[in-house]
C-alpha positions, -999 to 999 in steps of 0.1 A, spaced: -1 0 -1 12 34 -9 24 58 21 2 87 27 5 120 7 -1 152 23 -14 182 5 -8 213 25 -26 248 25 -22 277 46 -33 312 55 -13 342 47 -2 342 84 10 306 79 -7 293 112 -33 271 97 -23 240 78 -48 216 61 -36 180 56 -52 155 32 -42 122 45 -39 95 15 -53 68 10 -85 76 26 -87 44 47 -116 47 75 -98 19 96 -64 37 95 -81 69 104 -99 55 134 -68 41 146 -49 73 141 -75 91 161 -81 67 191 -112 63 211 -130 94 213 -102 113 195 -80 105 224 -47 105 203 -57 137 188 -62 154 221 -28 141 232 -11 157 203 -30 187 211 -22 190 246 15 182 239 24 205 212 -1 232 218 -21 233 188 -58 228 177 -64 200 157 -98 192 139 -107 164 113 -135 154 90 -127 121 74 -92 122 60 -89 161 59 -72 175 91 -69 211 101 -41 223 124 -41 259 141 -15 272 162 22 289 162 37 281 128 66 260 140 43 238 163 17 235 135 46 219 114 58 197 140 21 186 147 18 180 108 48 157 108 35 138 139 2 131 123 19 121 90 40 96 108 15 82 131 -9 76 101 19 55 83 22 36 117 -14 31 118 -14 11 87 5 -18 102 2 -15 141 -26 -7 167 -19 28 181 -25 35 219 -21 66 240 11 51 252 26 46 219 16 81 209 29 95 239 62 75 235 66 87 198 61 125 208 86 122 234 110 102 213 108 123 181 131 153 193 99 176 201 115 184 233 140 203 215 114 224 201 100 232 234 133 241 248 141 264 219 107 280 223 112 284 262 144 301 254 131 321 225 102 334 247 124 348 274 126 321 302 140 347 325 103 361 327 95 330 347 113 330 378 104 324 415 120 347 441 124 331 475 143 347 505 173 321 501 173 315 462 161 327 430 146 297 412 143 293 374 122 266 360 138 244 333 123 238 301 88 244 285 68 223 308 82 237 342 78 272 331 42 265 321 38 249 354 48 279 371 26 301 350 -4 279 355 0 280 394 1 319 389 -28 321 368 -52 293 382 -68 287 416 -66 249 415 -36 232 396 -25 195 388 11 187 383 11 150 371 45 132 362 74 109 375 97 117 403 123 143 397 104 164 376 102 194 399 65 194 405 66 194 445 98 215 444 83 241 424 47 243 439 67 249 474 87 276 457 55 292 444 39 289 476 70 307 494 73 334 470 32 341 474 37 342 512 67 365 510 47 389 486 17 387 511 -5 372 485 -16 346 511 -16 344 547 -2 310 555 10 276 536 -4 244 541 16 212 530 -2 181 533 3 143 520 -16 113 527 3 91 551 -6 60 532 22 40 545 10 41 581 -28 37 568 -31 75 585 -35 55 617 -11 78 634 -24 72 668 -8 40 667 27 52 663 51 65 691 57 99 697 41 133 694 24 143 662 53 160 647 75 128 651 47 106 639 44 124 606 77 137 600 89 106 578 60 112 554 65 148 550 103 154 551 106 162 515 84 192 520 105 203 551 137 198 528 125 220 501 115 247 527 148 247 544 165 255 511 144 284 503 139 298 536 164 286 562 160 262 589 154 289 618 130 307 598 109 278 588 108 265 625 95 302 635 68 299 607 58 266 621 57 276 656 35 307 645 11 285 623 19 306 594 33 272 576 17 242 586 28 205 577 1 178 583 -12 144 570 -44 149 547 -66 134 575 -61 165 595 -79 186 568 -112 172 575 -140 196 585 -116 227 576 -121 256 552 -90 271 540 -90 308 531 -61 329 521 -39 300 519 -14 284 495 -24 246 498 0 217 482 -13 182 481 18 162 477 18 123 464 -21 127 457 -20 96 440 -23 78 471 -55 97 481 -89 76 479 -116 90 458 -134 103 492 -101 122 503 -96 138 469 -132 150 471 -128 162 508 -94 183 500 -109 200 469 -138 210 489 -118 227 516 -105 252 494 -119 287 505 -117 324 492 -84 339 483 -65 303 483 -44 286 458 -41 248 456 -18 226 438 -20 190 438 9 170 427 12 133 421 24 104 398 -2 82 387 23 53 381 30 50 417 0 44 437 5 24 467 -32 20 480 -45 -13 485 -52 -34 457 -87 -29 444 -89 8 457 -93 34 431 -68 65 433 -85 97 438 -60 114 414 -66 91 387 -106 96 390 -103 134 397 -82 140 363 -111 124 344 -138 142 364 -122 177 359 -106 175 327 -130 196 310 -139 222 338 -125 259 330 -104 275 354 -85 243 365 -48 241 353 -32 207 344 4 201 335 19 166 327 55 160 330 74 131 311 109 115 317 124 143 295 114 166 323 136 149 350 163 171 367 177 146 389 207 122 377 206 114 340 202 78 349 168 85 365 154 97 329 167 65 314 151 45 341 117 60 338 118 58 300 128 19 305 99 14 328 75 34 301 84 10 274 82 -23 296 48 -12 311 36 -4 276 48 -40 263 31 -54 294 -2 -38 286 0 -47 249 7 -85 261 -22 -85 286 -45 -68 259 -32 -98 235 -43 -125 263 -77 -108 269 -85 -110 231 -73 -145 228 -94 -155 258 -123 -139 243 -117 -156 209 -115 -191 227 -149 -184 245 -165 -173 215 -153 -204 198 -163 -225 225 -197 -207 225 -202 -213 185 -194 -252 191 -219 -256 218 -247 -237 196 -235 -263 167 -240 -292 188 -273 -280 199 -284 -275 163 -272 -308 153 -290 -323 182 -323 -304 172 -319 -317 136 -316 -354 148 -346 -350 170 -365 -341 141 
């Protein structure tokens, strides 16, 4: 079969491109778009373009260089769709591996990355790359924000920095940092020591970030005056939090009820940032993560910021990025294998059902 041929047209501003994918194959088009256009939505979110189609005609709108990049992605994926089944994972991996991060880094630099800075008493923090800069801008522009991605992408560190900056500029009156203490089942009363000693092991990463940005002595004073409060999520129940900057860390380990409880605590003049990694859920087997559910519930809700980080955003040791990428590939392969087994079982059951039906039909024939 011939590869797809793309015919392009553009407006004088060169910000709209129309792609005609050839040959016009409905099955390949369905594979390209995904269920409910989930693959197209992923491309839109990743590249910051608008992507619409009618049949094999696709219209892309946005900044010129991003539209061109998106058209190349669509062309490549349409070729792939002829021979293999596309999934959100495979689309994500292609976007990650296709060098698009270089485009984003270049754009971030040309847009004047120095404009996105976080000022804290001890440090001037500059977000790295397009995703981190967009994340900080989203925090500043929305009352509720989600930062989703693997460890080492800076989602918690930058949220704490934004909270310290907001407190320093008197935009909020206090900071609340909370985590679900899932390792102890939040049954902290059974652990030895006072409250601080019980919850310290679960909240240590938040303390570390604060010490770096404010200093040990100042952090201690602000905690003593209850301007900074660090607590397990269970202690938020029944409270309404006004004029506060609230960070829920490790939110993948919240239950559905806990996530709803947390979001309904947010009062006037407050900012909330929810961070988590949906691949690292430590809840008991069979229990749905509140983070996974809320991302689906609020995906179309205006006024809420959502930033998705990937392995390329990791700012720890370079091996960490490679480890995350290796796990991404492994998990995609595992999912494909599990899907193949499910399909084989379904086919086997269908064959058995047909055999039983044939025996019944043959029996009815003999009886007559």
